[in-house]
Structure formats: structure tokens, C-alpha cells
DRENPA-3360 file (N, C-alpha, C; in nm, 2 decimals, always signed):
BEGIN
1 = MAQRERKD = -1.64/-1.46/-3.16/-1.69/-1.54/-3.04/-1.60/-1.65/-3.00 ~ -1.54/-1.72/-3.11/-1.44/-1.82/-3.08/-1.32/-1.77/-3.01 ~ -1.28/-1.65/-3.05/-1.16/-1.59/-2.98/-1.19/-1.56/-2.84 ~ -1.31/-1.51/-2.81/-1.34/-1.47/-2.67/-1.35/-1.60/-2.59 ~ -1.41/-1.71/-2.64/-1.42/-1.83/-2.56/-1.28/-1.89/-2.54 ~ -1.19/-1.87/-2.63/-1.05/-1.93/-2.61/-0.98/-1.85/-2.49 ~ -1.01/-1.72/-2.48/-0.94/-1.64/-2.38/-1.00/-1.66/-2.24 ~ -1.13/-1.69/-2.23/-1.20/-1.69/-2.10/-1.13/-1.79/-2.00;
9 = PEKALLDA = -1.10/-1.92/-2.04/-1.04/-2.01/-1.95/-0.90/-1.96/-1.91 ~ -0.83/-1.89/-2.00/-0.70/-1.84/-1.97/-0.70/-1.73/-1.87 ~ -0.80/-1.64/-1.88/-0.82/-1.53/-1.78/-0.86/-1.59/-1.65 ~ -0.95/-1.69/-1.65/-1.00/-1.76/-1.53/-0.88/-1.82/-1.45 ~ -0.79/-1.88/-1.52/-0.67/-1.94/-1.46/-0.58/-1.83/-1.40 ~ -0.56/-1.72/-1.47/-0.47/-1.61/-1.42/-0.54/-1.55/-1.30 ~ -0.67/-1.53/-1.30/-0.74/-1.47/-1.19/-0.73/-1.57/-1.07 ~ -0.74/-1.70/-1.09/-0.74/-1.80/-0.99/-0.60/-1.80/-0.92;
17 = AERLLERD = -0.50/-1.79/-1.00/-0.36/-1.79/-0.95/-0.34/-1.67/-0.86 ~ -0.39/-1.55/-0.91/-0.37/-1.43/-0.83/-0.45/-1.44/-0.70 ~ -0.57/-1.50/-0.70/-0.64/-1.52/-0.57/-0.57/-1.61/-0.48 ~ -0.51/-1.72/-0.53/-0.43/-1.81/-0.45/-0.31/-1.75/-0.39 ~ -0.24/-1.66/-0.47/-0.13/-1.59/-0.41/-0.17/-1.50/-0.30 ~ -0.28/-1.43/-0.31/-0.33/-1.34/-0.21/-0.37/-1.42/-0.09 ~ -0.44/-1.53/-0.10/-0.50/-1.60/+0.01/-0.40/-1.70/+0.08 ~ -0.33/-1.78/-0.01/-0.25/-1.89/+0.05/-0.10/-1.87/+0.03;
25 = GFIGISTR = -0.06/-1.77/-0.05/+0.08/-1.75/-0.07/+0.13/-1.84/-0.19 ~ +0.26/-1.82/-0.22/+0.31/-1.90/-0.33/+0.32/-2.05/-0.31 ~ +0.31/-2.09/-0.18/+0.31/-2.23/-0.15/+0.18/-2.29/-0.20 ~ +0.08/-2.21/-0.22/-0.05/-2.26/-0.26/-0.07/-2.27/-0.41 ~ +0.04/-2.25/-0.49/+0.03/-2.25/-0.63/+0.08/-2.39/-0.68 ~ -0.02/-2.46/-0.75/+0.01/-2.58/-0.82/-0.09/-2.60/-0.93 ~ -0.07/-2.68/-1.02/-0.16/-2.70/-1.13/-0.30/-2.74/-1.08 ~ -0.30/-2.83/-0.99/-0.43/-2.88/-0.94/-0.51/-2.77/-0.87;
33 = KVAGEAGI = -0.43/-2.70/-0.78/-0.50/-2.60/-0.70/-0.55/-2.48/-0.78 ~ -0.47/-2.44/-0.88/-0.51/-2.33/-0.97/-0.64/-2.37/-1.05 ~ -0.63/-2.50/-1.10/-0.75/-2.54/-1.18/-0.87/-2.55/-1.09 ~ -0.85/-2.60/-0.97/-0.97/-2.62/-0.88/-1.03/-2.48/-0.85 ~ -0.94/-2.38/-0.82/-0.98/-2.25/-0.79/-1.06/-2.19/-0.91 ~ -1.01/-2.22/-1.03/-1.08/-2.16/-1.15/-1.20/-2.24/-1.19 ~ -1.22/-2.36/-1.14/-1.33/-2.45/-1.18/-1.31/-2.50/-1.32 ~ -1.18/-2.53/-1.35/-1.15/-2.57/-1.49/-1.07/-2.71/-1.48;
41 = NPALVHYY = -1.08/-2.79/-1.58/-1.01/-2.92/-1.59/-0.86/-2.89/-1.58 ~ -0.79/-2.96/-1.49/-0.64/-2.94/-1.47/-0.57/-2.95/-1.60 ~ -0.61/-3.03/-1.70/-0.54/-3.05/-1.82/-0.53/-2.92/-1.90 ~ -0.63/-2.83/-1.88/-0.63/-2.70/-1.95/-0.52/-2.61/-1.91 ~ -0.47/-2.63/-1.79/-0.36/-2.54/-1.74/-0.24/-2.55/-1.83 ~ -0.21/-2.68/-1.87/-0.10/-2.69/-1.96/-0.13/-2.67/-2.11 ~ -0.26/-2.66/-2.14/-0.30/-2.62/-2.27/-0.27/-2.47/-2.29 ~ -0.30/-2.39/-2.19/-0.28/-2.25/-2.20/-0.14/-2.20/-2.16;
49 = FNSIEDLC = -0.08/-2.28/-2.07/+0.05/-2.24/-2.02/+0.15/-2.35/-2.03 ~ +0.28/-2.32/-2.06/+0.38/-2.43/-2.07/+0.40/-2.50/-1.94 ~ +0.39/-2.43/-1.83/+0.42/-2.48/-1.70/+0.36/-2.39/-1.59 ~ +0.36/-2.44/-1.47/+0.31/-2.35/-1.36/+0.40/-2.23/-1.35 ~ +0.53/-2.24/-1.38/+0.62/-2.12/-1.38/+0.58/-2.02/-1.49 ~ +0.54/-2.07/-1.60/+0.49/-1.99/-1.71/+0.36/-1.91/-1.67 ~ +0.27/-1.99/-1.60/+0.15/-1.93/-1.55/+0.18/-1.81/-1.45 ~ +0.28/-1.84/-1.36/+0.31/-1.74/-1.26/+0.38/-1.62/-1.33;
57 = ARVMQRFS = +0.46/-1.64/-1.44/+0.52/-1.53/-1.51/+0.42/-1.45/-1.58 ~ +0.31/-1.51/-1.63/+0.20/-1.43/-1.69/+0.13/-1.35/-1.58 ~ +0.11/-1.41/-1.47/+0.04/-1.34/-1.36/+0.13/-1.22/-1.32 ~ +0.26/-1.24/-1.31/+0.35/-1.13/-1.28/+0.34/-1.02/-1.38 ~ +0.34/-1.06/-1.51/+0.33/-0.96/-1.62/+0.21/-0.87/-1.61 ~ +0.10/-0.94/-1.59/-0.03/-0.87/-1.59/-0.04/-0.78/-1.46 ~ +0.00/-0.84/-1.35/-0.01/-0.76/-1.22/+0.09/-0.64/-1.23 ~ +0.21/-0.66/-1.28/+0.31/-0.56/-1.27/+0.27/-0.44/-1.37;
65 = EDLIERQR = +0.20/-0.47/-1.48/+0.15/-0.37/-1.56/+0.06/-0.28/-1.49 ~ -0.04/-0.33/-1.42/-0.13/-0.25/-1.34/-0.06/-0.17/-1.23 ~ +0.03/-0.24/-1.16/+0.11/-0.17/-1.05/+0.19/-0.05/-1.11 ~ +0.26/-0.07/-1.21/+0.34/+0.03/-1.27/+0.25/+0.15/-1.32 ~ +0.14/+0.11/-1.38/+0.05/+0.21/-1.43/+0.00/+0.30/-1.32 ~ -0.03/+0.24/-1.21/-0.07/+0.32/-1.09/+0.04/+0.42/-1.05 ~ +0.16/+0.36/-1.04/+0.27/+0.45/-1.00/+0.30/+0.56/-1.10 ~ +0.28/+0.53/-1.23/+0.30/+0.63/-1.33/+0.20/+0.74/-1.32;
73 = QIFTSDST = +0.07/+0.70/-1.29/-0.03/+0.80/-1.28/-0.01/+0.90/-1.16 ~ +0.04/+0.84/-1.05/+0.07/+0.92/-0.93/+0.19/+1.01/-0.96 ~ +0.30/+0.95/-1.00/+0.43/+1.03/-1.01/+0.45/+1.11/-1.14 ~ +0.35/+1.10/-1.23/+0.36/+1.19/-1.35/+0.26/+1.30/-1.34 ~ +0.18/+1.31/-1.23/+0.08/+1.41/-1.21/+0.15/+1.55/-1.19 ~ +0.07/+1.65/-1.19/+0.12/+1.78/-1.16/+0.12/+1.82/-1.01 ~ +0.09/+1.72/-0.93/+0.09/+1.74/-0.78/+0.23/+1.76/-0.74 ~ +0.25/+1.81/-0.62/+0.38/+1.83/-0.56/+0.43/+1.69/-0.53;
81 = LAKQWRLA = +0.56/+1.68/-0.51/+0.62/+1.56/-0.47/+0.57/+1.50/-0.34 ~ +0.54/+1.59/-0.24/+0.49/+1.55/-0.11/+0.35/+1.49/-0.13 ~ +0.27/+1.55/-0.22/+0.13/+1.50/-0.24/+0.14/+1.36/-0.31 ~ +0.23/+1.35/-0.41/+0.25/+1.22/-0.47/+0.29/+1.11/-0.37 ~ +0.38/+1.15/-0.28/+0.42/+1.06/-0.17/+0.30/+1.01/-0.09 ~ +0.21/+1.10/-0.06/+0.10/+1.07/+0.02/+0.00/+0.97/-0.06 ~ -0.01/+1.00/-0.18/-0.09/+0.91/-0.27/-0.03/+0.77/-0.28 ~ +0.10/+0.76/-0.29/+0.17/+0.63/-0.30/+0.16/+0.55/-0.17;
89 = TEPLRSNV = +0.14/+0.62/-0.05/+0.13/+0.54/+0.07/-0.02/+0.50/+0.10 ~ -0.11/+0.53/+0.01/-0.25/+0.50/+0.03/-0.27/+0.35/+0.04 ~ -0.20/+0.26/-0.03/-0.23/+0.11/+0.00/-0.21/+0.07/+0.14 ~ -0.14/+0.15/+0.22/-0.12/+0.11/+0.36/-0.26/+0.13/+0.44 ~ -0.35/+0.21/+0.38/-0.47/+0.24/+0.45/-0.59/+0.18/+0.37 ~ -0.57/+0.10/+0.28/-0.67/+0.04/+0.20/-0.66/-0.11/+0.19 ~ -0.77/-0.18/+0.22/-0.77/-0.33/+0.21/-0.74/-0.38/+0.07 ~ -0.79/-0.31/-0.03/-0.76/-0.35/-0.16/-0.61/-0.33/-0.19;
97 = GRRRMKVF = -0.56/-0.22/-0.15/-0.42/-0.19/-0.17/-0.33/-0.29/-0.10 ~ -0.37/-0.33/+0.02/-0.30/-0.42/+0.10/-0.29/-0.56/+0.03 ~ -0.41/-0.60/-0.02/-0.41/-0.73/-0.09/-0.32/-0.73/-0.21 ~ -0.32/-0.62/-0.28/-0.24/-0.61/-0.40/-0.09/-0.62/-0.37 ~ -0.05/-0.55/-0.26/+0.08/-0.56/-0.22/+0.12/-0.70/-0.17 ~ +0.03/-0.77/-0.12/+0.06/-0.91/-0.08/+0.09/-1.00/-0.20 ~ +0.02/-0.98/-0.31/+0.04/-1.05/-0.43/+0.18/-1.01/-0.48 ~ +0.22/-0.88/-0.48/+0.35/-0.84/-0.53/+0.46/-0.90/-0.45;
105 = FELSAMAV = +0.45/-0.91/-0.32/+0.56/-0.97/-0.24/+0.56/-1.12/-0.25 ~ +0.45/-1.18/-0.27/+0.45/-1.33/-0.29/+0.52/-1.36/-0.43 ~ +0.49/-1.28/-0.53/+0.56/-1.30/-0.66/+0.71/-1.27/-0.64 ~ +0.74/-1.17/-0.56/+0.89/-1.14/-0.53/+0.95/-1.26/-0.47 ~ +0.89/-1.32/-0.37/+0.95/-1.44/-0.30/+0.97/-1.55/-0.40 ~ +0.87/-1.58/-0.49/+0.89/-1.68/-0.59/+1.00/-1.65/-0.68 ~ +1.02/-1.52/-0.71/+1.13/-1.49/-0.81/+1.27/-1.51/-0.76 ~ +1.29/-1.52/-0.63/+1.42/-1.54/-0.58/+1.49/-1.66/-0.63;
113 = NQPALLRR = +1.41/-1.77/-0.65/+1.47/-1.90/-0.70/+1.43/-1.93/-0.84 ~ +1.37/-1.84/-0.91/+1.33/-1.87/-1.05/+1.39/-1.76/-1.14 ~ +1.50/-1.78/-1.21/+1.57/-1.68/-1.29/+1.48/-1.60/-1.38 ~ +1.38/-1.67/-1.45/+1.30/-1.59/-1.54/+1.21/-1.49/-1.47 ~ +1.15/-1.53/-1.36/+1.07/-1.44/-1.28/+1.16/-1.33/-1.21 ~ +1.28/-1.37/-1.18/+1.37/-1.27/-1.11/+1.40/-1.16/-1.21 ~ +1.43/-1.20/-1.34/+1.46/-1.10/-1.44/+1.35/-1.00/-1.46 ~ +1.22/-1.05/-1.46/+1.11/-0.97/-1.47/+1.09/-0.88/-1.35;
121 = MVEINAEW = +1.12/-0.93/-1.23/+1.11/-0.85/-1.11/+1.21/-0.74/-1.11 ~ +1.33/-0.77/-1.15/+1.43/-0.66/-1.17/+1.38/-0.55/-1.26 ~ +1.32/-0.59/-1.37/+1.27/-0.49/-1.46/+1.16/-0.41/-1.40 ~ +1.07/-0.47/-1.32/+0.96/-0.40/-1.25/+1.02/-0.30/-1.15 ~ +1.12/-0.34/-1.07/+1.18/-0.25/-0.97/+1.25/-0.14/-1.04 ~ +1.32/-0.17/-1.15/+1.39/-0.06/-1.23/+1.29/+0.04/-1.28 ~ +1.18/-0.01/-1.33/+1.08/+0.09/-1.39/+1.01/+0.17/-1.28 ~ +0.99/+0.11/-1.16/+0.93/+0.18/-1.05/+1.03/+0.29/-1.01;
129 = RRIIREAV = +1.16/+0.25/-0.99/+1.26/+0.35/-0.95/+1.27/+0.46/-1.06 ~ +1.26/+0.43/-1.19/+1.27/+0.53/-1.29/+1.16/+0.63/-1.28 ~ +1.04/+0.58/-1.26/+0.92/+0.67/-1.25/+0.94/+0.77/-1.13 ~ +0.98/+0.72/-1.02/+1.00/+0.81/-0.90/+1.12/+0.90/-0.93 ~ +1.23/+0.85/-0.99/+1.34/+0.94/-1.01/+1.31/+1.05/-1.11 ~ +1.23/+1.03/-1.21/+1.18/+1.13/-1.30/+1.10/+1.23/-1.23 ~ +1.01/+1.19/-1.13/+0.93/+1.28/-1.06/+1.02/+1.37/-0.97 ~ +1.12/+1.31/-0.91/+1.22/+1.39/-0.83/+1.29/+1.49/-0.92;
137 = EREAERRG = +1.33/+1.45/-1.03/+1.40/+1.54/-1.13/+1.32/+1.66/-1.16 ~ +1.19/+1.63/-1.19/+1.10/+1.74/-1.22/+1.09/+1.84/-1.11 ~ +1.08/+1.79/-0.99/+1.07/+1.87/-0.87/+1.20/+1.95/-0.85 ~ +1.31/+1.89/-0.88/+1.44/+1.96/-0.86/+1.45/+2.07/-0.97 ~ +1.41/+2.04/-1.09/+1.41/+2.14/-1.20/+1.31/+2.26/-1.17 ~ +1.20/+2.22/-1.11/+1.10/+2.32/-1.07/+1.15/+2.42/-0.98 ~ +1.24/+2.38/-0.89/+1.31/+2.46/-0.79/+1.43/+2.53/-0.85 ~ +1.47/+2.49/-0.97/+1.59/+2.55/-1.03/+1.72/+2.49/-0.97;
145 = QAGALGDF = +1.71/+2.37/-0.92/+1.82/+2.30/-0.87/+1.84/+2.16/-0.93 ~ +1.85/+2.16/-1.06/+1.86/+2.03/-1.13/+1.97/+1.94/-1.07 ~ +1.93/+1.82/-1.05/+2.03/+1.72/-1.00/+2.03/+1.69/-0.85 ~ +1.95/+1.78/-0.77/+1.95/+1.76/-0.63/+1.83/+1.82/-0.57 ~ +1.78/+1.77/-0.45/+1.68/+1.83/-0.37/+1.75/+1.86/-0.23 ~ +1.78/+1.98/-0.21/+1.85/+2.01/-0.08/+1.98/+1.94/-0.08 ~ +2.01/+1.86/+0.03/+2.13/+1.79/+0.04/+2.13/+1.65/-0.02 ~ +2.01/+1.61/-0.08/+2.00/+1.48/-0.14/+2.01/+1.49/-0.29;
153 = SVEATAAL = +2.09/+1.40/-0.35/+2.09/+1.39/-0.49/+1.96/+1.33/-0.54 ~ +1.93/+1.35/-0.67/+1.80/+1.30/-0.73/+1.80/+1.15/-0.71 ~ +1.91/+1.08/-0.74/+1.92/+0.93/-0.73/+1.89/+0.89/-0.58 ~ +1.95/+0.96/-0.49/+1.94/+0.92/-0.35/+1.80/+0.94/-0.30 ~ +1.73/+1.05/-0.34/+1.60/+1.08/-0.30/+1.50/+0.97/-0.36 ~ +1.52/+0.94/-0.49/+1.44/+0.84/-0.55/+1.45/+0.70/-0.48 ~ +1.58/+0.67/-0.45/+1.60/+0.54/-0.38/+1.54/+0.54/-0.25 ~ +1.56/+0.65/-0.17/+1.50/+0.66/-0.04/+1.35/+0.64/-0.04;
161 = MSVVLKGL = +1.28/+0.71/-0.13/+1.13/+0.70/-0.14/+1.09/+0.56/-0.17 ~ +1.16/+0.50/-0.27/+1.12/+0.36/-0.31/+1.14/+0.26/-0.20 ~ +1.26/+0.26/-0.14/+1.29/+0.17/-0.04/+1.20/+0.18/+0.09 ~ +1.17/+0.31/+0.12/+1.09/+0.33/+0.24/+0.94/+0.28/+0.21 ~ +0.89/+0.31/+0.09/+0.76/+0.27/+0.05/+0.75/+0.11/+0.06 ~ +0.85/+0.04/+0.00/+0.84/-0.10/+0.00/+0.86/-0.16/+0.14 ~ +0.94/-0.09/+0.22/+0.95/-0.14/+0.36/+0.83/-0.12/+0.44 ~ +0.76/-0.01/+0.42/+0.63/+0.02/+0.49/+0.53/-0.09/+0.44;
169 = YWENLQEF = +0.52/-0.11/+0.31/+0.43/-0.21/+0.26/+0.45/-0.35/+0.33 ~ +0.58/-0.39/+0.33/+0.62/-0.52/+0.38/+0.58/-0.54/+0.53 ~ +0.62/-0.44/+0.61/+0.59/-0.45/+0.75/+0.43/-0.44/+0.78 ~ +0.36/-0.37/+0.69/+0.22/-0.36/+0.70/+0.16/-0.50/+0.68 ~ +0.21/-0.58/+0.59/+0.16/-0.71/+0.56/+0.19/-0.80/+0.68 ~ +0.29/-0.77/+0.75/+0.32/-0.85/+0.87/+0.25/-0.81/+1.00 ~ +0.16/-0.71/+0.98/+0.08/-0.66/+1.09/+0.17/-0.59/+1.19 ~ +0.28/-0.53/+1.14/+0.37/-0.46/+1.23/+0.37/-0.31/+1.18;
177 = HEGHDELI = +0.32/-0.22/+1.27/+0.29/-0.09/+1.23/+0.37/+0.02/+1.31 ~ +0.45/-0.03/+1.40/+0.52/+0.06/+1.50/+0.60/+0.16/+1.42 ~ +0.58/+0.29/+1.45/+0.65/+0.40/+1.39/+0.61/+0.44/+1.25 ~ +0.52/+0.37/+1.19/+0.48/+0.39/+1.05/+0.42/+0.53/+1.03 ~ +0.33/+0.57/+1.12/+0.26/+0.70/+1.11/+0.37/+0.81/+1.12 ~ +0.46/+0.79/+1.22/+0.56/+0.89/+1.24/+0.66/+0.90/+1.12 ~ +0.69/+0.79/+1.06/+0.78/+0.79/+0.95/+0.71/+0.85/+0.83 ~ +0.59/+0.82/+0.80/+0.52/+0.88/+0.69/+0.51/+1.03/+0.71;
185 = AAADRLLS = +0.48/+1.08/+0.83/+0.47/+1.22/+0.86/+0.60/+1.29/+0.84 ~ +0.71/+1.22/+0.89/+0.84/+1.28/+0.88/+0.88/+1.29/+0.73 ~ +0.86/+1.19/+0.65/+0.89/+1.19/+0.51/+0.81/+1.30/+0.44 ~ +0.69/+1.31/+0.48/+0.60/+1.42/+0.43/+0.66/+1.56/+0.45 ~ +0.70/+1.58/+0.58/+0.76/+1.71/+0.61/+0.89/+1.73/+0.54 ~ +0.97/+1.63/+0.53/+1.10/+1.64/+0.46/+1.08/+1.68/+0.31 ~ +0.99/+1.60/+0.24/+0.96/+1.63/+0.10/+0.90/+1.77/+0.08 ~ +0.81/+1.81/+0.17/+0.75/+1.94/+0.17/+0.86/+2.05/+0.18;
193 = SLEGPAKT = +0.95/+2.03/+0.27/+1.06/+2.13/+0.30/+1.15/+2.14/+0.18 ~ +1.17/+2.03/+0.11/+1.26/+2.03/-0.01/+1.20/+2.10/-0.13 ~ +1.07/+2.11/-0.13/+1.00/+2.17/-0.25/+1.04/+2.31/-0.27 ~ +1.03/+2.39/-0.17/+1.06/+2.53/-0.18/+0.97/+2.60/-0.29 ~ +1.00/+2.73/-0.32/+0.92/+2.80/-0.42/+0.95/+2.75/-0.56 ~ +0.85/+2.75/-0.64/+0.87/+2.71/-0.78/+0.92/+2.82/-0.86 ~ +0.99/+2.78/-0.97/+1.03/+2.89/-1.07/+0.91/+2.95/-1.13 ~ +0.92/+3.07/-1.17/+0.81/+3.14/-1.23/+0.77/+3.07/-1.36;
201 = GANGAARA = +0.64/+3.04/-1.37/+0.58/+2.98/-1.49/+0.61/+2.83/-1.51 ~ +0.68/+2.76/-1.42/+0.72/+2.63/-1.44/+0.61/+2.53/-1.46 ~ +0.50/+2.55/-1.39/+0.39/+2.45/-1.40/+0.26/+2.51/-1.45 ~ +0.26/+2.63/-1.51/+0.13/+2.69/-1.54/+0.05/+2.61/-1.64 ~ +0.11/+2.55/-1.74/+0.04/+2.48/-1.85/-0.01/+2.34/-1.81 ~ +0.03/+2.29/-1.69/+0.00/+2.15/-1.65/-0.10/+2.14/-1.54 ~ -0.17/+2.24/-1.50/-0.25/+2.23/-1.38/-0.37/+2.14/-1.41 ~ -0.42/+2.13/-1.53/-0.53/+2.04/-1.56/-0.51/+1.90/-1.53;
209 = RRKRVEGL = -0.38/+1.85/-1.53/-0.35/+1.71/-1.50/-0.36/+1.68/-1.35 ~ -0.36/+1.78/-1.27/-0.36/+1.75/-1.12/-0.49/+1.68/-1.08 ~ -0.60/+1.72/-1.14/-0.73/+1.67/-1.10/-0.74/+1.52/-1.13 ~ -0.67/+1.47/-1.23/-0.68/+1.33/-1.27/-0.63/+1.24/-1.16 ~ -0.54/+1.28/-1.07/-0.49/+1.19/-0.97/-0.56/+1.21/-0.83 ~ -0.65/+1.31/-0.82/-0.71/+1.34/-0.69/-0.79/+1.22/-0.65 ~ -0.85/+1.15/-0.75/-0.93/+1.03/-0.71/-0.86/+0.91/-0.68 ~ -0.73/+0.91/-0.71/-0.65/+0.78/-0.69/-0.64/+0.74/-0.54;
217 = AG = -0.65/+0.84/-0.45/-0.65/+0.81/-0.31/-0.78/+0.76/-0.26 ~ -0.89/+0.77/-0.33/-1.02/+0.73/-0.29/-1.04/+0.58/-0.31;
% end
């Protein structure tokens, strides 16, 4: 019981900081504001965290673990690369997804001038890219063309998917949607065209995994 009571204020402060990032942006983060949002004595902020920067680093750690896990579930499924792409664009059509992307970009903005946060953000981006790259590699191997999909190298395809996704998320947060539907549809057609026929027996044992991600878009 004592362990649980010790952790409750810590979680309340992390939750409060995440809400402030979503609602007010990183300019809304301060010891007093976080404590007020959490309904906790401001002195407890420094009891649980060394500094407001440490608090934000913990928020980033917790948030990034959830974000990366979602990407991993999508891109390690047995779905085709085109289907994985469509699932990855779902935050553009979801209020919950949109709010989570706002927190991600607010943390990204904070990281620009804070070396510790920046190092963690680089790790997050590298892990995101690795997950997508491995999905592209599997698709290339499925087609019997390891190392490339059509005219695109695996690395180029992974970078393109990652950069386009983040660009779409960013413009969506700015309420600018011009050309988004067309770009998503074009990328969908491109990825579908790159898939081609699978090698015989390549995915037979993994079909059961496909059902696990069908609910991710819901």
C-alpha cells in the first residue's frame, strides 16, 4: 500500500504535464502549473523529480514507449505494407490520435534546446525508422527482392514513409489539410504496386497475427 501511495502523486504529475503539453504547449510547463493541474503541493514536484526538465524527460520516456509500441504492433503485423501504411495514418482521422501527436511535437520542440531531451528524441526517431525499415525489408524479401522495393532501396522507402507520416501529422495539427487525401491515396497506390506477388509459402505460418492489428484502426 505504501508503495502505491508513493507512486500516485508521481503519476498524477506526469499525467498533468502531458495534459498541459496537449492543451497549452510546452510554454505551459512550469512547476507551479504542473502542480496546479495535478492538484498537488508544488513542493512535491521537486520531491519526485530533480527539475522540470527531469519531469519532461520522464513524460517523454513514458509517452515514447506507448508511441513506439503502437508503431511496432502495426509494422510487425502480417498485414501488407500498404495496409500497415493505412493503419499508421489513422491518427489523422482520430481526435485521440491527433492529441497524442500534439504531445509528441510539443516534446520535439522542447528537445531542440535541451540536450538530454534531444538525445532521447533521436533515439525515438531511430527506433521508429528501424521498425518501418524492418517492415519494408520483410516486404522486399516476401517479393524475393531483398534490399529494394521496385526502384526504391529499403532505406529510401523507410525514410520516405517516416518523413511523409510526420509531415502529415504536423500539417494536420496546424489545421492545414490541402492535398493530404491525395497524398495518402497516392502513397497507398505506390506501396500496393510495389508489393507484387508473394513468394510461395512466405507468409503461411503468420496469418494468425493479422487479426491482432485489425482493431488498431478502430
